[in-house]
C-alpha positions in Angstrom: 90.8 77.8 85.4 88.2 79.4 83.7 84.7 78.5 83.8 83.6 77.2 80.5 80.0 79.1 80.9 79.6 82.1 82.8 77.0 84.6 84.0 77.1 86.9 81.3 76.3 84.8 78.5 72.6 85.1 78.7 73.3 88.9 78.4 75.4 88.9 75.4 73.6 88.8 72.4 75.4 90.7 68.9 71.5 91.4 67.9 69.8 92.8 71.2 70.5 95.3 73.4 73.1 95.4 75.6 73.0 96.7 79.5 77.0 96.9 80.4 78.1 99.3 77.9 80.2 102.0 79.5 78.4 104.8 80.1 80.1 107.8 81.6 76.7 109.8 82.9 75.1 106.3 83.8 73.6 106.0 87.0 75.3 103.7 89.7 75.2 100.3 88.8 74.3 97.3 90.3 76.0 96.4 93.9 76.9 92.6 93.1 75.2 92.5 89.5 78.3 91.6 88.1 88.9 100.9 111.9 91.5 99.3 112.9 93.8 98.8 115.9 94.6 102.8 116.7 92.4 103.6 114.1 88.8 104.9 114.3 86.5 101.9 113.7 84.1 102.8 111.1 81.5 102.1 114.0 81.4 102.9 117.4 81.5 101.4 120.8 77.9 100.1 122.0 79.1 100.9 125.4 76.7 103.5 126.7 75.8 104.8 123.2 72.6 106.6 123.0 70.3 105.2 121.3 67.7 108.4 120.5 67.4 108.5 117.2 68.4 105.5 115.9 65.1 104.2 114.2 64.1 100.9 114.2 65.8 98.4 111.8 63.5 97.1 109.9 59.8 98.5 110.0 57.4 97.0 106.9 56.9 100.3 106.1 60.5 101.0 105.2 61.2 97.7 103.2 59.6 98.9 99.9 61.1 102.3 100.6 63.7 103.3 97.8 65.6 106.3 96.6 67.8 107.0 93.6 70.9 106.4 95.3 71.7 104.9 98.8 72.2 108.8 100.5 68.5 109.7 99.7 68.9 107.8 103.0 66.3 104.8 102.5 67.0 101.2 103.1 67.8 100.3 99.3 68.0 102.3 96.0 66.5 102.1 92.7 67.9 98.5 90.6 69.8 99.4 87.9 68.7 96.8 85.1 67.5 99.0 83.0 68.2 98.0 79.1 69.4 100.6 76.5 69.8 100.5 73.1 73.0 98.9 71.8 74.8 101.7 69.4 77.3 99.9 67.6 79.7 102.4 66.9 80.1 103.0 70.6 80.0 99.9 71.2 83.1 99.6 69.0 84.5 102.4 70.1 84.2 101.3 73.9 86.0 98.2 73.0 88.9 99.7 71.1 89.6 102.3 74.5 89.3 99.1 76.5 91.6 99.1 79.8 94.2 96.5 79.0 93.5 93.0 79.2 96.9 92.1 80.4 95.3 90.4 83.8 93.3 87.8 81.8 96.0 85.3 81.8 98.0 86.6 84.7 97.8 83.7 86.9 97.6 80.4 85.7 99.2 80.8 82.5 102.3 82.1 83.4 105.4 80.7 81.1 108.0 80.3 83.2 110.5 82.3 81.4 113.2 83.8 81.8 114.6 87.4 81.6 118.1 88.2 81.0 120.0 89.3 83.5 123.8 90.7 83.1 126.7 88.7 84.2 128.2 91.9 85.9 124.7 92.5 87.8 124.6 88.7 89.1 128.1 89.0 90.4 127.7 91.9 91.9 124.5 91.0 94.3 126.2 87.8 95.1 129.5 90.5 96.2 126.6 92.0 97.9 125.3 89.1 99.8 128.2 87.7 100.8 129.7 90.9 102.1 126.1 90.9 104.0 126.9 88.2 106.3 130.1 89.7 107.7 128.7 92.7 109.1 128.6 92.5 112.8 124.6 93.8 112.8 123.5 90.6 111.4 120.6 88.6 113.1 121.4 85.5 114.1 118.5 83.7 111.9 119.8 85.5 109.3 123.5 84.4 110.1 122.2 80.2 110.5 120.2 80.7 107.1 123.8 79.9 105.2 124.1 82.7 103.0 123.6 80.5 99.3 123.1 82.5 96.6 120.8 81.9 94.1 122.4 80.9 90.6 121.9 83.2 88.2 119.2 80.9 86.2 117.1 81.2 89.1 117.3 85.0 89.7 116.2 85.1 85.3 113.0 82.7 86.1 112.1 85.0 89.2 112.6 88.1 87.3 110.6 87.0 84.5 107.7 86.1 87.0 108.0 89.6 88.6 107.4 91.4 85.4 105.4 88.4 83.8 102.9 88.9 87.2 103.6 91.0 89.7 104.1 94.3 87.7 100.7 93.8 86.8 98.9 93.9 90.0 100.9 96.7 91.0 102.5 98.7 87.9 105.2 100.9 89.4 107.5 99.8 87.1 108.3 100.4 83.4 109.3 97.3 81.4 110.4 98.6 78.2 112.9 101.5 79.4 113.6 99.5 82.8 114.9 96.2 82.0 118.5 97.2 80.8 119.3 99.7 83.9 121.8 97.7 86.5 120.5 97.9 89.6 121.3 95.2 91.7 119.3 96.2 94.8 116.5 96.7 92.6 116.9 93.8 90.5 117.3 91.5 93.8 113.9 93.0 95.3 112.0 91.8 92.1 113.2 88.6 91.9 112.2 87.9 95.8 108.3 89.0 94.8 108.7 87.1 91.4 109.8 84.0 93.0 106.4 83.7 94.9 104.6 82.5 91.2 107.6 79.9 90.2 107.7 76.9 91.2 108.6 75.2 94.4 108.8 78.7 95.8 108.2 78.4 99.4 111.7 78.7 101.3 113.4 80.2 98.6 111.1 83.6 98.3 111.6 84.1 102.0 115.0 83.5 101.9 115.4 86.4 99.0 113.7 88.4 101.3 115.6 88.1 104.0 119.2 89.1 101.7 117.6 92.4 100.4 116.1 93.1 103.9 119.8 92.6 105.4 121.3 94.7 102.4 118.5 97.3 103.2 119.5 97.9 106.4 123.1 98.4 105.5 121.9 101.0 103.0 124.2 103.9 104.5 127.8 101.7 104.1 129.8 100.5 101.2 127.4 97.3 100.4 125.0 99.2 98.1 126.4 102.9 98.3 126.1 102.9 94.4 122.7 102.5 93.9 121.4 105.6 94.8 118.6 106.9 96.9 115.7 106.4 94.2 116.8 102.9 93.6 116.9 101.8 97.1 113.7 103.3 97.8 112.3 101.8 95.2 113.6 98.2 96.5 112.2 98.8 99.8 109.0 99.3 98.6 108.8 96.1 96.8 110.4 94.4 100.1 108.2 95.9 102.4 105.3 94.2 100.2 107.2 91.0 100.2 107.6 91.0 104.1 103.9 92.3 104.8 102.0 89.3 103.1 104.6 86.8 102.8 104.8 83.6 105.3 108.0 84.6 107.2 106.5 85.4 110.3 109.4 87.3 111.8 109.7 89.7 108.8 106.3 90.3 108.6 105.9 91.4 112.3 109.1 93.5 111.4 107.2 95.0 108.9 103.9 95.9 110.8 106.1 97.6 113.4 107.7 99.7 111.0 106.0 102.9 111.1 108.3 105.1 108.7 109.2 103.2 105.4 106.1 104.1 103.7 106.0 107.2 104.9 109.9 108.1 103.7 109.4 105.8 100.3 106.4 108.4 99.4 108.2 111.6 100.2 111.3 110.8 98.4 109.2 110.2 94.9 106.9 112.9 95.8 109.6 115.2 96.4 111.4 114.2 93.2 108.4 114.5 91.0 108.0 118.0 92.2 111.7 118.9 91.6 111.4 117.8 88.2 111.6 119.7 85.5 108.0 120.1 84.5 106.4 119.8 80.8 105.1 122.3 79.4 102.1 122.5 76.8 104.5 124.5 74.1 107.6 122.0 74.0 107.3 118.3 72.4 107.6 116.0 75.8 110.4 113.2 75.8 109.2 109.8 76.2 112.2 109.1 78.5 111.3 112.4 80.4 107.9 111.7 80.7 108.9 107.5 82.2 110.7 109.3 84.9 107.9 111.7 85.9 105.6 109.0 85.6 107.8 106.3 87.4 108.0 108.8 90.7 104.3 109.0 90.8 103.4 105.5 90.8 106.1 104.2 93.2 104.7 107.2 95.3 101.6 105.9 95.1 102.1 102.5 95.4 103.6 103.3 98.7 100.3 105.4 99.5 98.0 102.7 98.6 100.3 99.8 100.8 99.5 101.7 103.8 95.9 102.4 103.2 95.8 98.3 102.3 97.7 97.5 105.4 95.8 99.3 107.4 92.3 97.8 106.2 93.8 94.3 106.1 95.7 94.1 109.7 93.2 97.0 111.3 96.2 99.5 111.8 96.5 102.8 111.3 97.2 103.9 108.5 100.7 107.0 108.0 99.0 108.5 105.3 96.1 110.7 104.4 94.1 112.0 101.8 96.5 115.3 102.3 99.3 113.8 100.9 97.4 112.7 97.8 98.4 116.1 95.6 100.0 114.1 92.6 98.6 113.4 90.2 96.8 109.9 89.2 98.7 107.4 87.7 98.1 107.5 83.6 95.9 104.7 81.9 97.4 101.8 81.1 97.7 101.7 77.6 100.0 104.8 77.6 101.5 103.4 80.4 102.3 100.4 78.9 102.8 101.8 75.3 106.2 100.2 73.1 107.9 103.0 71.5 108.2 106.8 71.6 106.0 107.1 68.5 102.9 104.9 69.6 103.3 106.6 73.0 102.9 110.2 71.3 99.7 109.0 69.1 98.4 107.7 72.2 99.2 111.2 75.1 97.9 113.1 72.0 94.3 111.7 72.6 94.3 111.9 76.7 94.1 114.5 79.0 96.1 115.0 82.2 94.7 113.2 84.7 93.5 114.7 88.1 94.5 114.4 91.8 93.6 111.3 94.1 91.9 114.3 95.9 90.2 116.0 93.0 89.3 112.7 91.1 87.4 111.8 94.9 85.5 114.8 94.4 84.5 114.5 91.3 83.2 110.9 92.3 81.3 111.9 95.5 79.8 115.0 94.1 79.6 114.4 90.0 79.1 110.9 90.6 81.0 109.9 87.5 84.5 108.5 86.3 85.6 109.0 83.0 86.0 106.4 80.9 89.8 106.9 80.4 90.8 106.8 84.0 93.1 103.6 84.3 92.6 100.6 86.5 95.5 101.5 88.8 94.2 105.2 89.5 90.5 103.2 90.1 92.3 100.9 92.7 93.4 104.0 94.3 90.3 105.9 93.8 88.5 102.9 96.0 90.9 103.5 98.5 90.3 107.2 98.8 87.5 106.5 99.4 88.5 104.4 102.7 90.3 107.2 104.1 87.6 109.6 103.7 85.2 107.4 105.7 88.2 106.9 108.9 88.5 110.7 108.7 84.6 111.0 109.0 84.4 107.9 111.4 87.2 109.9 113.6 85.4 113.4 113.5 81.9 111.9 114.4 83.2 109.8 117.0 84.3 113.0 119.0 81.4 113.7 120.8 81.9 117.6 120.5 81.1 117.3 116.8 77.4 116.7 117.3 77.4 119.8 119.7 77.0 123.2 118.6 78.2 126.2 120.5 75.9 128.5 122.3 76.2 131.2 124.6 74.6 129.4 127.4 76.1 127.3 130.1 75.3 124.0 129.6 75.7 120.6 131.4 78.4 118.4 129.6 76.3 115.2 130.4 73.2 116.8 128.8 74.8 118.7 125.8 76.7 116.2 124.8 75.9 112.0 123.4 77.9 109.5 125.4 81.1 108.2 124.7 82.1 105.9 122.6 79.7 107.3 120.0 77.5 104.7 118.3 78.5 106.4 114.6 74.9 104.9 112.6 73.0 107.3 115.2 74.6 110.2 113.4 73.2 111.5 110.9 75.5 113.0 109.1 77.9 109.7 109.1 75.1 107.9 107.7 75.0 110.4 105.0 78.9 109.9 104.3 78.5 106.3 104.7 75.5 105.8 102.0 77.4 108.7 100.1 80.5 106.3 99.4 78.4 103.5 98.9 76.8 105.5 95.8 80.4 106.2 94.7 81.3 102.8 94.9 78.4 101.7 92.7 79.8 104.2 90.1 82.7 102.7 89.6 81.2 99.3 89.9 78.8 100.0 87.1 81.8 100.7 84.8 83.5 97.3 86.1 80.9 95.8 84.6 81.1 97.1 81.3 84.8 96.1 81.0 83.2 92.7 82.6 81.2 92.5 79.3 83.7 93.0 77.0 86.0 90.7 78.3 82.8 88.3 77.9 82.4 87.4 81.9 85.8 87.4 82.6 86.4 89.6 86.2 89.3 92.1 86.0 90.9 92.4 89.7 89.2 95.8 90.4 86.4 93.7 90.6 87.7 92.1 93.8 88.7 95.6 95.7 85.2 96.9 94.1 83.5 94.3 96.7 86.1 94.3 99.5 85.3 98.2 99.2 82.0 97.0 101.3 83.2 95.2 103.7 85.1 97.6 104.9 83.2 100.5 104.6 79.8 99.2 106.6 80.9 96.5 108.7 82.7 96.7 112.4 85.5 95.0 110.6 88.1 95.9 114.0 85.6 94.5 116.7 84.7 91.2 114.0 88.3 90.1 114.1 89.0 90.8 117.7 86.0 88.7 118.9 87.3 85.9 116.4 90.6 85.7 117.6 89.0 85.9 121.1 86.2 83.0 120.0 89.3 81.2 118.2 92.0 81.1 121.5 94.5 82.6 119.1 94.5 86.2 121.2 92.5 86.3 124.4 90.8 90.1 125.6 89.7 91.0 128.9 85.9 89.7 129.1 84.1 93.1 129.6 86.0 94.5 125.8 84.7 91.0 124.5 81.4 91.4 125.6 81.2 95.2 124.2 82.8 94.4 120.9 80.4 91.5 120.4 77.6 93.5 121.7 78.5 96.0 119.1 78.9 93.3 116.1 75.4 92.3 117.5 74.5 96.1 117.3 75.4 96.5 113.6 73.8 92.8 112.2 70.0 93.9 114.4 69.8 97.8 114.2 72.0 98.3 110.8 70.9 95.7 109.0 70.7 97.1 105.4 74.2 98.0 105.4 74.9 94.5 107.3 73.3 92.7 104.5 74.7 94.4 101.3 78.3 94.2 103.0 77.6 90.1 103.6 76.5 89.9 99.5 79.7 91.6 98.8 81.8 89.2 101.4 80.0 86.6 99.4 80.3 87.4 95.8 84.5 87.7 96.5 84.2 84.0 97.2 83.1 84.0 93.7 85.9 86.1 92.1 88.4 84.6 94.4 87.5 80.9 93.1 86.9 81.9 89.0 89.4 84.7 88.4 92.3 85.0 90.9 95.3 86.1 89.9 97.4 85.5 92.8 97.8 88.8 94.2 99.1 89.6 97.2 95.9 91.2 98.9 93.4 88.1 98.0 94.3 86.4 101.4 93.5 88.6 103.9 90.4 89.9 101.3 89.1 86.7 101.2 89.8 85.9 105.2 87.9 89.3 106.6 85.1 88.9 104.3 84.8 84.7 105.5 84.8 86.5 109.2 82.2 89.0 108.2 79.9 86.6 106.9 80.6 84.4 109.9 79.3 87.4 112.3 76.4 88.0 109.9 75.3 84.8 109.8 75.8 84.3 113.9 74.3 87.8 115.0 71.9 88.4 112.1 70.1 84.9 112.3 68.4 85.6 115.4 66.6 88.4 113.7 64.6 85.9 112.2 63.1 84.3 115.4 59.1 85.3 115.8 59.8 87.1 119.1 60.8 90.6 119.4 65.1 91.2 119.7 66.4 93.9 122.4 69.7 95.3 122.5 71.0 95.9 125.5 71.9 99.4 126.6 69.2 100.2 124.1 65.4 102.5 124.4 62.5 100.3 124.2 61.6 102.5 120.8 64.4 101.0 119.2 63.2 97.0 119.4 63.2 95.6 116.3 60.0 93.2 115.1 59.5 91.1 112.3 57.6 92.3 109.7 53.4 90.9 109.8 53.1 87.9 107.2 50.3 90.6 105.5 53.6 92.5 104.8 55.1 90.5 102.9 55.8 91.4 99.2 55.7 88.9 96.3 59.3 88.5 95.9 61.9 85.4 95.8 62.5 83.6 99.3 66.2 82.6 98.4 69.5 84.7 97.1 72.9 82.7 96.6 75.4 85.3 98.1 78.4 83.8 96.3 77.2 84.1 93.1 76.8 87.2 90.8 73.3 88.3 91.5 70.5 90.6 89.5 70.5 93.8 91.1 66.5 93.6 91.7 67.2 90.8 93.9 70.2 92.3 95.5 67.8 95.1 96.1 65.4 93.1 97.6 67.6 91.3 100.4 68.8 94.4 101.5 65.3 95.6 102.3 64.2 91.9 102.9 66.6 89.9 103.7 65.4 88.3 107.2 62.5 87.1 105.0 65.0 85.0 102.6 67.1 82.2 102.9 70.7 83.3 102.3 72.5 80.2 100.5 76.5 79.7 99.8 77.4 77.0 97.5 78.4 74.3 99.5 77.7 75.3 103.1 73.4 75.9 102.7 72.1 78.7 104.3 74.1 81.1 106.1 71.0 81.8 108.4 70.9 77.8 109.7 72.4 77.0 112.9 75.7 75.4 111.5 75.8 78.1 108.4 78.8 80.4 110.1 81.1 77.5 111.0 80.6 76.2 107.1 81.5 79.3 106.0 84.8 79.4 107.9 85.7 76.1 106.6 84.7 76.7 103.4 86.5 79.7 103.0 89.8 77.6 104.8 89.4 75.4 101.9 89.7 78.2 99.3 92.6 80.1 101.1 95.0 76.9 101.4 94.4 76.6 97.4 95.8 80.5 97.0 99.3 79.2 98.1 101.4 81.2 96.0 102.1 83.6 98.7 102.1 81.2 101.4 100.5 83.8 103.7 97.5 82.0 104.2 98.6 79.9 107.4 97.9 83.5 109.6 94.1 83.3 108.8 93.9 79.7 108.8 95.1 79.4 112.7 92.0 81.8 113.3 89.6 80.3 110.6 89.9 76.7 111.6 89.9 76.7 115.2 87.0 79.5 115.1 84.9 76.8 113.2 85.1 74.3 115.8 84.4 77.0 118.4 80.6 77.2 119.5 79.3 80.2 118.5 79.6 83.1 120.4 76.1 83.4 122.7 73.2 86.0 121.5 71.5 88.4 123.8 67.7 88.3 123.0 
């Protein structure tokens, strides 16, 4: 249900100035007003990490220091809360060019209609399922499932739900040209995803995914011989999502161990795009030809995006990288959703060809701007492109040789190199890249606030990605998950590894507090977004669960900083001791912040600089710094996760958060 009042009501006045009109050249917007297993963490390990060059985390002289951007290297940046005169003409134009509002009714307002499926297509699906049970390679669990064939009416409801809900979350299929195509394996894969958005979907969705998985495992034989390579690759992509984010643990484990499928899907559609006849400026392009090219782009980037999400949600090494991101970005939603060739021609004449993902990231980082017509799918790709960039930088600077300047003289290795593993926040170049990434996300968030304003406070799905980006970019997420699993008794590790990971998290909270507080703010506001604006997307559950774990870690380890005694971290030089500022250093400011509410940017920047002197409240929990705050945030997150039941994927996270909320907090080094 949407709220009856929203946080933008006070800002919207047709006779007054309006702060959220989109402006390509506007400075970055408010932060919240509105490393992986086998991968390199955004942070190094605390073991033997050098403290040289690590400045005290919260000296009072830094609390009021701000720059225009985070990349200026100061604790915070200037708040972006200035008013601008409202240009009625510009406002009208910006609303006209607003991105697709389809997401406004994606979740709760889904009507359980039916998308017609040809009798012939349903017969082929039935025959394929029957034949799959006769294959010698069929697993015992699959054979035991029975082999019941879904009724045509059931599949039609699921297919309607796919187009009505899922295709808006990952828009890789073109409704106007694909609804009449007879591709049974793709139709069944779409139905398996759409089933998550229909009543009583808990078991039926898993059964459909199992059917698709079994059929795809026989892609080389007569079961699906008439489908074609592109249809099989598209079905693999859709099925991989359902297996990876569904409730069936066996299918999820299989998808987690599959390190080739997404690479193969990306390569197939990227190659198809390259071999298609390019459209020249001198010819009048045909709608059908353009749709084929754009579909290749979207399916390739769909595989690329899923690979990045898998890496960030499950702490595994991505199989694709920015080197693969040479395809043009997907077009805007209004061009993709054109209902006819004539409408498409009119919109196409007004738009410029999008650059590649790599070029778009370069423009964002260097020029600090994003063209207003850039679509939401493209923006989500850019956000995940920034993940890849910070992962690349992390891997580079995690090698001690990266900080060494070659010289002719012989040197002792122990004297010339930083000790391993490297504590990345101590590396100035890494800190600059982390700050630049924050500035880039702020640019995107500024324009997202414009879209929120045009929708009268309704937050679109990109906003969740913007909040979660700060969680990924600014926290030792892999170590937090490992410590949480160990503390909850879900997955034990060696005591030495546990202590090292715990020490790194505490070091992050104490010595890197500005970024830790910024991450905590966005983790909290992500709760707000999911409570008020959920669209039942497959990525909402892991994003919420990981945000809860970040808040738990922050509340556990940052709380110790509020004590009156200096805090010392093991393996730390004396000059890196944190001391709380004296009372006469306090600035006249608010003493409380609501972490799970969109907040004025000035208050956000105050919390980043001086959050150790404030109370960090969350609705129904109280102060996160309190003794029971970390445990309560886990219980609150568990209740919220249980309400996100479309994908039935919350159990793996509830099995961590539940026991962790009842376990004693990890010990904190004083």
